[in-house]
SEGUZA-627854 format. One record per residue: x, y, z of N, C-alpha, C, CB in turn; residue in three letters. Coordinates in Angstrom, 1 decimal, decimal comma, padded with zeros to 4 digits, always signed. Glycine has a CB too. Example, Ala and Ser with C-alpha at 12.3 -4.5 7.8 and 13.67 -1.06 7.14 Angstrom:
// SEGUZA-627854
PT   n_c1   n_c2   n_c3  ca_c1  ca_c2  ca_c3   c_c1   c_c2   c_c3  cb_c1  cb_c2  cb_c3 code
PT +013,2 -005,7 +007,8 +012,3 -004,5 +007,8 +013,2 -003,3 +007,8 +011,3 -004,5 +009,0  ALA
PT +012,8 -002,2 +007,1 +013,7 -001,1 +007,1 +012,9 +000,0 +007,9 +014,1 -000,6 +005,7  SER
This chain:
// SEGUZA-627854
PT   n_c1   n_c2   n_c3  ca_c1  ca_c2  ca_c3   c_c1   c_c2   c_c3  cb_c1  cb_c2  cb_c3 code
PT +001,2 -001,0 +000,4 -000,3 -000,1 +000,5 +001,0 +001,2 +000,4 -001,7 -000,3 +002,5  UNK
PT +002,4 +001,0 +000,1 +003,1 +001,9 -000,3 +003,2 +002,2 -001,3 +003,8 +001,9 -000,1  UNK
PT +003,5 +004,5 -001,4 +003,9 +004,2 -003,1 +005,2 +003,9 -003,7 +003,6 +005,3 -004,0  UNK
PT +005,6 +003,7 -005,1 +006,6 +003,4 -005,3 +008,1 +004,0 -004,8 +006,3 +003,5 -006,3  UNK
PT +007,8 +005,2 -005,0 +009,0 +005,8 -004,8 +009,6 +006,2 -003,1 +008,7 +007,1 -005,7  UNK
PT +008,3 +005,7 -002,4 +008,8 +005,4 -001,2 +009,9 +004,1 -000,8 +007,7 +005,3 -000,5  UNK
PT +009,4 +002,8 -001,7 +009,4 +001,5 -002,2 +011,4 +001,7 -002,8 +007,8 +001,2 -003,7  UNK
PT +010,7 +002,1 -003,2 +012,1 +002,0 -004,4 +013,1 +003,4 -003,5 +011,4 +002,6 -006,7  UNK
PT +012,7 +004,1 -002,7 +013,5 +005,2 -001,5 +014,3 +003,8 -000,3 +011,9 +006,6 -000,3  UNK
PT +013,4 +002,8 -000,4 +014,0 +002,2 +001,3 +014,1 +000,7 +000,4 +012,5 +002,1 +003,0  UNK
PT +014,4 +000,0 -000,5 +015,5 -000,5 -001,5 +016,6 -000,6 -001,1 +015,7 +000,3 -002,6  UNK
PT +017,1 +001,2 -002,1 +018,3 +001,5 -002,5 +019,1 +001,8 -000,8 +018,3 +002,9 -003,7  UNK
PT +018,5 +002,3 +000,2 +019,1 +002,5 +001,4 +019,0 +000,9 +001,3 +018,5 +003,6 +002,6  UNK
PT +018,4 +000,7 +001,4 +019,0 -000,6 +002,3 +020,4 -002,0 +001,8 +017,7 -001,5 +002,5  UNK
PT +019,9 -001,9 -000,1 +021,2 -002,4 -000,6 +022,2 -001,6 -000,1 +021,4 -002,4 -002,1  UNK
PT +022,3 +000,2 -000,1 +023,5 +000,7 +000,7 +024,1 +000,1 +001,9 +023,3 +001,9 +001,0  UNK
PT +023,4 -000,4 +003,1 +023,5 -000,8 +004,5 +024,7 -002,3 +004,0 +021,6 -001,2 +005,4  UNK
PT +023,4 -003,2 +002,9 +024,0 -004,5 +003,3 +025,3 -004,4 +001,9 +022,5 -005,9 +003,2  UNK
PT +025,8 -003,8 +001,0 +027,5 -003,1 +000,5 +028,0 -002,4 +000,6 +028,0 -003,0 -000,4  UNK
PT +027,5 -001,8 +002,5 +028,3 -000,8 +003,1 +029,9 -001,2 +003,1 +027,8 -000,6 +004,5  UNK
PT +030,8 -002,4 +003,8 +030,7 -003,4 +004,3 +032,7 -003,5 +003,7 +029,2 -004,4 +003,8  UNK
PT +032,3 -003,5 +002,5 +033,4 -004,0 +000,8 +032,8 -003,2 -000,2 +033,1 -005,9 +000,0  UNK
PT +033,1 -001,3 +000,5 +033,4 -001,0 -000,8 +033,8 +000,4 +000,5 +032,0 -001,0 -002,3  UNK
PT +034,7 +001,1 -000,7 +035,8 +001,9 -000,1 +035,0 +003,1 +001,2 +036,6 +002,8 -001,7  UNK
PT +033,6 +003,2 +001,2 +032,5 +004,5 +002,2 +033,6 +003,6 +003,7 +029,5 +004,1 +002,1  UNK
PT +033,5 +002,4 +004,0 +033,7 +002,2 +005,0 +034,4 +002,4 +005,8 +033,6 +001,8 +005,0  UNK
PT +035,8 +003,5 +005,8 +037,0 +003,9 +006,3 +036,2 +005,4 +006,5 +038,6 +003,6 +005,3  UNK
PT +035,1 +006,0 +006,2 +034,3 +006,9 +007,1 +034,5 +007,0 +008,1 +033,3 +006,7 +007,2  UNK
PT +034,7 +005,4 +009,0 +034,7 +005,5 +010,0 +036,0 +005,6 +010,6 +034,1 +004,8 +010,3  UNK
PT +036,9 +005,8 +009,9 +038,1 +005,8 +011,3 +038,8 +007,4 +011,1 +039,7 +004,1 +011,1  UNK
PT +037,4 +008,8 +011,6 +037,5 +009,3 +011,2 +038,4 +010,7 +010,0 +037,2 +009,0 +011,9  UNK
PT +038,9 +011,4 +010,4 +040,2 +012,1 +009,4 +040,9 +011,1 +009,1 +041,3 +013,3 +010,1  UNK
PT +041,1 +010,7 +009,5 +041,9 +009,6 +008,2 +041,9 +009,4 +006,7 +041,7 +008,4 +008,5  UNK
PT +040,4 +009,3 +007,2 +039,1 +009,1 +006,2 +039,4 +010,0 +004,8 +037,6 +009,6 +006,9  UNK
PT +039,9 +011,3 +005,0 +040,5 +011,9 +004,2 +041,1 +012,2 +003,4 +040,8 +012,2 +004,4  UNK
PT +042,3 +011,2 +003,8 +043,6 +010,7 +003,2 +043,6 +009,4 +002,5 +044,6 +010,6 +004,4  UNK
PT +042,4 +008,0 +003,3 +042,5 +007,6 +002,6 +041,6 +007,6 +001,7 +042,9 +007,0 +003,0  UNK
PT +041,1 +008,8 +001,1 +039,8 +009,1 +000,5 +041,0 +010,2 -001,0 +038,3 +010,2 +002,0  UNK
PT +042,0 +010,9 -001,2 +042,9 +011,5 -001,6 +043,9 +010,5 -002,1 +043,2 +012,4 -000,6  UNK
PT +044,2 +009,3 -001,8 +045,4 +008,7 -002,2 +045,0 +007,9 -003,6 +045,9 +007,7 -000,9  UNK
PT +046,1 +007,3 -004,1 +045,4 +006,7 -005,6 +045,6 +005,1 -005,3 +046,5 +007,2 -007,3  UNK
PT +044,6 +004,5 -006,2 +044,0 +003,7 -005,9 +045,5 +002,3 -006,2 +042,4 +003,8 -006,8  UNK
PT +045,3 +001,8 -005,4 +046,3 -000,1 -005,2 +046,3 -000,6 -007,1 +044,8 -002,0 -003,9  UNK
PT +047,5 -000,5 -006,9 +048,2 -001,6 -008,4 +048,4 -002,8 -008,3 +049,7 -001,3 -009,0  UNK
PT +047,4 -003,7 -008,7 +047,2 -005,2 -008,6 +047,4 -005,7 -009,8 +045,8 -005,6 -008,1  UNK
PT +048,7 -006,7 -010,3 +049,4 -007,5 -010,8 +049,0 -008,4 -011,0 +050,2 -007,6 -010,4  UNK
PT +048,5 -009,2 -012,1 +048,1 -010,0 -012,4 +050,0 -010,6 -012,2 +047,0 -009,8 -013,8  UNK
PT +050,1 -012,2 -012,2 +051,2 -013,4 -012,1 +051,8 -012,7 -014,2 +050,1 -015,8 -011,6  UNK
């Protein structure tokens, strides 16, 4: 009975909550260190 826009908003919010630990966003919990983390270069991983 809820409007579609509300359901979509709820779904996207819960999806972000689920994938949060697997993203770079998790470093936001470290406080000011997160600023340095967001501005540093990506880690390069080369295959053998």
